[in-house]
N, C-alpha and C positions, 0 to 999 in steps of 0.2 A: 850496586853500591847504595847504601841507605842515604836518604836525603838528610842533610844537616841544616837545620834552621837557626836563625839568629837567637830565637828564644831558648834553644837548647844550650848554646854557649853562655847566654846570660845566666841560666840556672847553674851551670857548672862553675862559673866564675863568681857567682853571687854578685852580679853586676847589674847596672841600670842602663837601659837604652836611652840615649839622649835625642836621637833622631832616626828616622827610618821606620821599617816595619819588622816586628818580631817574627813575622811569617816568611820573610825573605829567605830563600834557599842559598846557602853558601857553597861555592863550587871550587874556587881557586884560592889557595892560601900561600902567603909569602911571609918569610921571617926577616927578609932584608928589604929595608925601605928603598934601596936603590933599584930594586927589581919590580916594584909595584906598578901594575897597569890598571886601567879603568876596569872596575868589576871585581878586582882582587880583594881578598880579606887579609889584613895584616894582623898578626898575632905576635906581640913582643914576648921574648923569652928572657927571663931573668937568669943571669949567670955571672961568672967572675968578671967579665968585661962589659956586661950589659946589665942595666938596672932599670927596666921599663915595666909598666903595667900593661895589661891587655888592652889593645886598641882595635876598634872595628871601623 
């Protein structure tokens, strides 16, 4: 599987990194904030019942 780094997500989302490293490799993704564990990456999904921006 190809590595996915923070800088790639920033580019796709036209976003700005507020803290951390653009070179960090992302491995675990969650879309439910109730399931997040240390080291996970949360990506908010906009939908009918949800209206959040992308958060890392």
